[in-house]
C-alpha positions as CSV (number, residue, x, y, z in Angstrom):
1,M,0.0,0.0,0.0
2,P,1.5,3.4,-1.0
3,S,2.2,5.9,1.7
4,T,-0.2,8.8,2.4
5,I,2.4,11.3,1.1
6,Y,2.7,9.3,-2.2
7,R,-1.1,9.1,-2.5
8,A,-1.5,12.8,-1.8
9,A,1.2,13.7,-4.4
10,A,-0.3,11.4,-7.0
11,F,-3.8,12.8,-6.2
12,L,-2.5,16.4,-6.6
13,F,-0.8,15.4,-9.9
14,S,-4.1,14.0,-11.2
15,I,-5.9,17.2,-10.3
16,A,-3.2,19.2,-12.1
17,C,-3.6,16.9,-15.2
18,Y,-7.3,17.5,-15.3
19,G,-6.7,21.2,-14.7
20,A,-4.5,21.2,-17.8
21,F,-7.2,19.4,-19.7
22,L,-9.7,22.0,-18.6
23,L,-7.5,24.9,-19.7
24,V,-6.7,23.3,-23.1
25,F,-10.4,22.5,-23.6
26,L,-11.5,26.1,-22.8
27,Y,-8.8,27.3,-25.2
28,L,-10.1,24.8,-27.8
29,L,-13.6,26.5,-27.6
30,A,-12.0,29.9,-28.2
31,F,-9.8,28.4,-31.0
32,L,-12.8,27.0,-32.8
33,G,-14.9,30.1,-32.3
34,N,-12.1,32.4,-33.6
35,L,-11.9,34.2,-30.2
36,A,-8.2,33.3,-29.7
37,P,-5.3,35.3,-31.2
38,S,-4.4,32.2,-33.2
39,S,-7.5,30.2,-34.2
40,I,-8.8,27.7,-36.7
41,D,-9.4,30.5,-39.3
42,L,-7.0,33.3,-38.1
43,G,-3.5,33.8,-37.0
44,R,-0.4,32.0,-38.2
45,D,0.8,32.4,-41.8
46,M,-0.2,29.3,-43.6
47,G,2.6,29.4,-46.2
48,S,1.6,27.6,-49.3
49,L,-1.8,25.9,-49.5
50,Q,-0.2,22.5,-49.9
51,N,2.1,23.1,-46.9
52,A,-0.9,24.2,-44.7
53,V,-2.9,21.1,-45.7
54,L,0.0,18.7,-45.0
55,V,0.7,20.3,-41.7
56,D,-2.9,20.2,-40.6
57,I,-3.4,16.6,-41.7
58,G,-0.2,15.7,-39.9
59,L,-1.5,17.3,-36.7
60,I,-4.8,15.6,-36.9
61,L,-3.1,12.2,-37.5
62,L,-0.8,12.8,-34.6
63,F,-3.7,13.5,-32.3
64,G,-5.6,10.5,-33.5
65,L,-2.5,8.2,-33.3
66,Q,-1.8,9.3,-29.8
67,H,-5.4,8.6,-28.7
68,S,-5.5,5.2,-30.6
69,V,-2.1,3.9,-29.4
70,M,-2.4,4.9,-25.8
71,A,-6.0,3.4,-25.6
72,R,-4.8,-0.1,-26.6
73,P,-4.6,-2.7,-23.9
74,G,-1.1,-3.8,-25.0
75,F,0.2,-0.2,-24.7
76,K,-1.5,0.2,-21.3
77,Q,0.1,-3.0,-20.1
78,A,3.6,-1.9,-21.2
79,W,3.0,1.7,-20.0
80,T,2.1,0.6,-16.5
81,R,5.4,-1.1,-16.1
82,V,7.0,2.4,-16.4
83,V,4.2,4.5,-14.9
84,P,2.3,3.6,-11.7
85,K,-1.0,2.1,-12.6
86,E,-3.0,4.6,-10.5
87,M,-1.4,7.5,-12.5
88,E,-1.7,6.0,-16.0
89,R,-5.0,7.6,-16.9
90,S,-4.0,11.0,-15.6
91,L,-0.8,10.9,-17.7
92,Y,-3.0,9.9,-20.7
93,V,-5.1,13.0,-20.1
94,L,-2.0,15.2,-19.7
95,I,-0.4,13.9,-22.9
96,A,-3.6,14.2,-24.9
97,S,-4.0,17.8,-23.6
98,L,-0.4,18.6,-24.6
99,V,-0.9,17.1,-28.1
100,L,-4.1,19.1,-28.5
101,A,-2.3,22.2,-27.4
102,L,0.4,21.4,-30.1
103,V,-2.3,21.0,-32.7
104,M,-3.8,24.4,-31.9
105,W,-0.3,26.1,-31.7
106,Q,0.9,24.7,-35.0
107,W,-2.5,24.8,-36.9
108,R,-2.3,26.5,-40.3
109,P,-5.5,28.3,-41.3
110,I,-6.8,27.6,-44.8
111,P,-8.9,30.4,-46.1
112,T,-10.4,28.7,-49.1
113,P,-12.5,26.9,-49.9
114,L,-15.0,28.4,-47.5
115,L,-17.2,25.6,-46.2
116,W,-19.7,27.7,-44.4
117,H,-20.2,31.2,-43.1
118,A,-22.8,32.6,-40.7
119,D,-23.9,36.1,-41.8
120,A,-27.3,36.4,-40.2
121,T,-27.4,37.2,-36.5
122,W,-29.7,34.2,-35.8
123,S,-27.4,31.8,-37.5
124,F,-24.3,33.2,-35.7
125,A,-26.2,33.0,-32.3
126,L,-27.4,29.4,-33.1
127,A,-23.8,28.3,-33.9
128,W,-22.6,29.7,-30.5
129,V,-25.4,28.1,-28.6
130,V,-24.7,24.7,-30.2
131,M,-21.0,25.0,-29.5
132,G,-21.5,26.3,-26.0
133,R,-24.0,23.5,-25.2
134,A,-21.7,20.8,-26.7
135,G,-18.7,22.2,-24.9
136,S,-20.4,22.4,-21.5
137,R,-21.7,18.9,-21.9
138,C,-18.3,17.5,-22.8
139,A,-16.7,19.2,-19.8
140,A,-19.5,18.2,-17.5
141,A,-19.2,14.5,-18.6
142,K,-15.7,14.4,-17.1
143,F,-17.2,15.0,-13.6
144,V,-20.4,13.1,-13.4
145,A,-21.1,11.7,-10.0
146,P,-23.1,8.4,-10.2
147,H,-23.3,8.0,-6.4
148,S,-22.0,9.9,-3.4
149,S,-19.3,7.5,-2.3
150,H,-16.7,8.8,-4.8
151,L,-14.6,11.8,-3.9
152,I,-14.4,13.0,-7.5
153,Y,-15.6,10.6,-10.1
154,T,-14.6,10.9,-13.7
155,R,-15.6,8.7,-16.6
156,S,-12.2,7.2,-16.5
157,C,-12.0,7.2,-12.6
158,A,-8.5,8.7,-12.9
159,I,-8.7,11.0,-10.0
160,R,-10.5,8.6,-7.7
161,C,-8.2,5.7,-8.7
162,T,-5.2,7.8,-8.0
163,W,-6.4,8.4,-4.5
164,D,-7.5,4.8,-3.9
165,G,-4.3,3.4,-5.5
166,S,-6.3,1.1,-7.8
């Protein structure tokens, strides 16, 4: 059984990992809504169209590959030989958050072809309502409490499992 100090440190690390996720997720909403200085449509110089497309596809592939590889049972088994089992999910969340931050940092906006544009006030407001509702539901899904016996329950149980040492 790990010491109380180890459990507390691991618990605080898990809280920090989920804090990083929350910050990156909030920035993602600003990134997608063109509210951030560098966003999906604005900011960084794209260079050539071909370069921008290749960089963006590479970033999407990196994000998908990281999620796919780290979710595999074989990877988890090997990973928990290096990383304590109770911290595995928290590290996954942290790494996924860092990769998403990299995607947003290196994203190359592609101005054409324009896929859609909201000119009317109602369509712009509807888009923001849909994005806000989806964003809040995604963030809330991380902290759903199915019953009161859990300190903090996440879909992945990462924070609770870190404290319990399971």
